[in-house]
Backbone bond lengths (Angstrom), bond angles and torsions (degrees), N, CA, C in turn:
res aa  C-N    CA-C-N  psi(-1)  N-CA   C-N-CA  omega(-1)  CA-C   N-CA-C  phi
1 M - - - 1.489 - - 1.521 108.22 -
2 M 1.375 117.62 -38.50 1.469 117.04 -174.59 1.392 108.62 -66.46
3 G 1.316 126.97 -38.39 1.480 127.75 173.82 1.411 109.58 -54.85
4 V 1.378 121.59 -50.54 1.443 125.60 -177.49 1.421 115.37 -56.95
5 S 1.489 111.06 -42.36 1.455 117.47 -178.98 1.645 113.86 -68.62
6 R 1.379 109.68 -28.22 1.487 106.37 -178.27 1.490 110.76 -85.76
7 L 1.441 113.43 -21.86 1.494 118.95 174.16 1.534 108.08 -66.21
8 L 1.340 116.81 -46.79 1.476 118.94 179.38 1.519 114.37 -58.35
9 V 1.368 118.65 -45.58 1.472 122.34 172.75 1.421 114.59 -60.26
10 A 1.415 120.77 -37.50 1.498 123.46 178.17 1.607 103.79 -71.87
11 I 1.123 127.56 -36.72 1.424 128.78 -176.37 1.607 106.49 -68.61
12 I 1.318 118.94 -39.09 1.429 125.19 173.92 1.460 109.77 -58.60
13 G 1.338 111.98 -46.62 1.608 116.68 176.50 1.383 117.17 -61.69
14 L 1.319 118.38 -45.40 1.402 121.96 -179.49 1.543 112.19 -66.96
15 L 1.340 115.31 -35.84 1.491 117.44 -178.40 1.430 107.60 -70.72
16 S 1.435 118.64 -32.25 1.433 119.47 179.00 1.514 110.55 -68.10
17 I 1.335 113.64 -38.11 1.528 115.10 -177.73 1.505 109.19 -73.90
18 T 1.321 121.89 -24.32 1.539 121.62 177.47 1.530 109.50 -69.35
19 A 1.403 111.72 -27.83 1.395 111.96 178.48 1.515 119.01 -63.15
20 L 1.327 109.09 -18.12 1.534 113.09 179.75 1.494 116.03 -65.17
21 N 1.279 115.05 -25.78 1.552 121.09 174.25 1.505 110.43 -46.12
22 Q 1.399 114.66 -58.69 1.423 115.00 -176.61 1.458 111.40 -72.31
23 H 1.289 125.37 -33.21 1.473 127.04 -177.36 1.540 115.12 -75.44
24 W 1.348 114.69 -28.07 1.437 121.34 177.96 1.478 117.06 -99.11
25 F 1.391 113.99 -35.10 1.494 114.77 -169.05 1.503 111.47 -115.77
26 D 1.380 117.72 -15.80 1.477 118.34 -172.46 1.616 106.76 -133.44
27 V 1.294 114.15 50.16 1.494 120.68 -172.78 1.617 108.08 -61.41
28 A 1.292 119.54 -28.85 1.475 116.64 -176.03 1.522 107.39 -71.60
29 S 1.221 123.08 -21.44 1.491 123.09 -178.08 1.548 110.61 -75.96
30 L 1.283 118.65 -11.74 1.446 120.71 -173.95 1.432 115.69 -79.41
31 E 1.377 117.20 -14.37 1.471 122.07 171.94 1.464 112.04 -64.70
32 A 1.260 117.60 -51.60 1.356 120.12 178.93 1.479 117.97 -69.44
33 A 1.371 113.90 -46.98 1.412 123.20 178.91 1.503 118.57 -68.29
34 R 1.367 120.37 -38.74 1.448 128.87 -170.49 1.597 116.64 -125.75
35 G 1.292 112.11 -10.09 1.473 118.69 -177.99 1.511 108.98 79.71
36 I 1.208 124.45 15.85 1.568 127.28 179.04 1.544 105.55 -100.87
37 K 1.207 112.03 131.09 1.576 123.82 174.19 1.395 111.04 -117.47
38 A 1.209 127.77 114.29 1.482 130.93 162.27 1.410 114.51 -69.87
39 I 1.372 122.22 119.26 1.349 131.23 175.59 1.532 108.73 -96.44
40 G 1.324 119.05 98.06 1.469 120.64 173.54 1.595 106.63 80.03
41 A 1.384 109.87 -173.10 1.364 117.32 178.45 1.604 113.81 -67.62
42 I 1.265 115.92 -34.98 1.549 115.81 176.79 1.501 117.27 -60.28
43 G 1.387 104.71 -39.06 1.569 113.70 178.22 1.506 112.87 -63.97
44 A 1.361 114.01 -41.15 1.473 120.31 -178.30 1.542 106.45 -73.06
45 A 1.292 119.27 -38.80 1.431 123.31 177.80 1.581 112.56 -55.40
46 N 1.346 110.49 -49.47 1.405 121.38 -179.65 1.467 113.49 -63.14
47 I 1.300 122.01 -42.83 1.401 124.35 178.45 1.615 105.13 -63.83
48 R 1.308 119.37 -49.11 1.402 119.22 -178.62 1.594 108.91 -60.82
49 A 1.195 120.53 -44.79 1.428 121.60 -176.29 1.475 113.41 -71.00
50 D 1.379 116.53 -55.11 1.398 116.86 -174.08 1.634 118.24 -78.79
51 I 1.293 111.34 -45.64 1.540 113.35 171.63 1.517 117.18 -80.99
52 G 1.249 115.01 -41.15 1.527 115.38 174.25 1.483 110.65 -65.59
53 G 1.308 115.89 -41.98 1.369 118.46 177.13 1.674 115.43 -57.65
54 L 1.240 111.05 -43.13 1.496 119.08 172.18 1.455 115.46 -50.63
55 F 1.399 106.28 -52.54 1.555 111.51 -177.82 1.609 111.59 -72.22
56 L 1.351 118.78 -33.63 1.406 118.91 171.74 1.505 110.35 -59.49
57 A 1.376 120.24 -50.53 1.448 124.61 -179.93 1.623 111.40 -54.84
58 I 1.364 114.73 -45.65 1.429 115.34 179.00 1.504 112.82 -63.16
59 G 1.396 117.34 -40.13 1.367 122.50 -177.73 1.625 111.14 -68.00
60 I 1.338 115.34 -47.57 1.530 114.32 178.62 1.461 108.55 -63.51
61 F 1.408 121.74 -49.66 1.487 121.65 -174.59 1.540 108.25 -59.58
62 A 1.266 120.06 -36.96 1.492 124.09 178.86 1.501 114.88 -62.88
63 L 1.362 110.69 -43.02 1.422 119.99 -175.71 1.749 105.42 -73.87
64 V 1.193 116.50 -44.00 1.396 115.64 175.81 1.626 110.81 -65.25
65 A 1.258 118.34 -37.10 1.528 124.82 178.88 1.583 100.44 -54.10
66 A 1.437 113.01 -56.47 1.521 117.38 -166.49 1.511 107.71 -70.51
67 W 1.311 119.50 -32.66 1.439 119.86 -177.79 1.655 111.07 -70.21
68 K 1.352 113.93 -48.63 1.363 115.70 -178.05 1.621 110.68 -89.45
69 R 1.203 122.94 1.29 1.555 124.89 -171.31 1.413 109.24 46.12
70 S 1.467 118.62 54.38 1.346 125.16 -171.79 1.547 111.86 -109.69
71 A 1.373 113.49 108.99 1.556 120.78 177.38 1.506 108.36 -54.69
72 T 1.338 116.69 -36.54 1.518 118.18 -178.18 1.421 113.13 -63.68
73 W 1.402 117.18 -42.71 1.456 121.04 177.60 1.535 111.94 -68.46
74 L 1.274 108.83 -41.36 1.599 111.91 177.47 1.559 112.81 -65.16
75 L 1.237 117.95 -28.02 1.481 117.06 176.58 1.493 106.07 -71.37
76 A 1.272 123.83 -40.68 1.408 134.55 173.28 1.450 108.83 -46.05
77 T 1.322 109.19 -59.45 1.515 119.62 178.47 1.490 114.04 -52.20
78 W 1.332 113.73 -49.87 1.476 124.73 175.94 1.384 116.14 -48.64
79 L 1.396 112.90 -43.94 1.404 122.21 -169.88 1.588 113.17 -67.56
80 L 1.348 117.78 -33.70 1.451 124.24 -175.92 1.532 112.01 -65.22
81 P 1.461 117.48 -47.97 1.465 116.77 174.63 1.467 112.12 -69.59
82 A 1.335 116.50 -29.67 1.460 119.97 -176.58 1.582 109.79 -62.63
83 L 1.365 112.54 -39.37 1.445 114.95 -174.02 1.618 101.10 -79.06
84 A 1.216 125.84 -36.87 1.409 126.54 172.51 1.489 115.68 -49.21
85 L 1.368 110.92 -47.53 1.491 118.97 174.76 1.366 111.99 -65.28
86 L 1.247 126.21 -39.67 1.473 130.06 173.28 1.455 111.42 -53.39
87 G 1.458 112.44 -46.69 1.556 114.52 178.13 1.541 112.96 -62.71
88 R 1.375 115.04 -32.88 1.411 118.85 179.92 1.564 110.68 -70.01
89 F 1.318 114.62 -37.42 1.568 116.16 177.10 1.485 106.63 -65.38
90 I 1.253 122.57 -48.30 1.531 130.15 174.64 1.644 104.22 -43.64
91 S 1.327 113.44 -63.70 1.428 116.24 -178.05 1.508 113.02 -57.80
92 L 1.277 126.77 -38.24 1.352 123.03 163.89 1.512 120.86 -52.08
93 A 1.337 113.64 -38.55 1.444 118.18 179.81 1.450 108.65 -72.26
94 I 1.312 120.18 -39.22 1.549 122.55 -179.21 1.474 113.99 -78.61
95 D 1.429 117.16 -45.78 1.387 118.57 -167.46 1.537 111.24 -105.08
96 G 1.350 117.16 -12.53 1.587 119.40 -173.80 1.544 106.36 80.44
97 I 1.351 107.49 -176.55 1.529 113.74 -175.79 1.474 104.85 -98.03
98 G 1.320 109.72 153.33 1.462 123.93 -174.46 1.502 110.12 -146.38
99 P 1.412 117.60 -179.72 1.359 113.62 -179.04 1.466 116.60 -71.09
100 K 1.327 122.38 150.05 1.377 126.69 -175.06 1.508 120.39 60.82
101 V 1.357 117.07 12.10 1.485 122.19 -176.05 1.539 112.14 -80.51
102 I 1.243 121.58 -35.50 1.446 127.63 -168.91 1.486 107.72 -87.29
103 E 1.308 121.90 -32.81 1.503 122.05 -178.57 1.484 114.99 -56.06
104 P 1.405 117.25 -48.18 1.471 113.10 -179.85 1.636 114.03 -74.28
105 M 1.332 112.77 -21.39 1.440 117.60 171.47 1.479 112.95 -60.66
106 V 1.269 113.71 -47.36 1.473 121.10 178.81 1.533 112.74 -62.23
107 V 1.395 115.83 -42.28 1.420 120.39 173.37 1.514 110.54 -55.06
108 E 1.328 114.18 -56.53 1.480 120.53 -176.84 1.544 110.35 -56.58
109 A 1.307 118.36 -43.99 1.500 121.44 178.32 1.470 111.15 -59.59
110 I 1.272 118.58 -41.46 1.439 125.10 -178.53 1.547 109.11 -62.06
111 I 1.272 114.22 -47.07 1.466 120.65 -178.63 1.494 112.27 -68.00
112 L 1.482 114.96 -35.85 1.451 118.44 171.51 1.486 114.48 -54.55
113 V 1.427 113.05 -52.10 1.466 122.05 -174.90 1.512 108.64 -65.85
114 L 1.322 122.70 -38.13 1.328 123.67 178.81 1.576 113.11 -66.24
115 L 1.425 116.27 -51.25 1.413 123.01 176.37 1.594 111.74 -61.17
116 G 1.256 116.46 -43.83 1.450 119.56 170.58 1.463 118.47 -59.52
117 G 1.347 119.74 -41.56 1.442 115.82 175.59 1.557 112.21 -70.92
118 I 1.287 121.81 -31.40 1.405 126.83 176.28 1.571 107.81 -65.15
119 Y 1.356 114.17 -51.89 1.392 118.71 172.35 1.546 116.93 -40.43
120 L 1.302 113.03 -57.96 1.445 123.32 175.87 1.506 115.48 -50.39
121 Y 1.252 109.43 -47.90 1.649 123.04 178.49 1.505 104.31 -59.76
122 W 1.310 118.79 -50.88 1.479 117.31 -172.83 1.503 109.26 -68.73
123 K 1.368 115.03 -36.52 1.593 110.38 -176.42 1.545 108.93 -70.05
124 K 1.344 120.39 -20.81 1.420 119.62 178.39 1.606 112.94 -89.75
125 A 1.346 121.24 -21.11 1.348 127.71 -177.35 1.494 109.06 -75.42
126 P 1.300 116.91 142.69 1.490 118.60 176.20 1.498 111.44 -67.74
127 E 1.391 113.26 153.51 1.488 119.66 -178.16 1.431 110.41 -65.32
128 G 1.445 119.90 156.58 1.299 123.41 169.75 1.593 112.85 91.68
129 L 1.317 119.58 0.25 1.545 123.19 -179.93 1.405 106.79 -84.16
């Protein structure tokens, strides 16, 4: 089970890093795919820095967590999508629901449940597994 949990965390890390391609190198596609439009160089820079940086941080934290089997790094990984999901709930409260709003929330919730379950498992498992 420990090997499977580490593999799942590593897969989440790799998937997060693959999301960088769109956010760093194909910013124009984000308008149709995610409802984000970069206005000028500053808009593109903000997308690359803020959203791309978030995905990169999740990816790096998850890969370090998987490599070290570190519950601390896994908790840091968990915190990032948790805060993103919080922002989505705030957006729902302010703006209401719209097209394509729920799908990313479901994905983030599934990732949070998965990472949270693995975190609890790692906290209970003896060191060195």
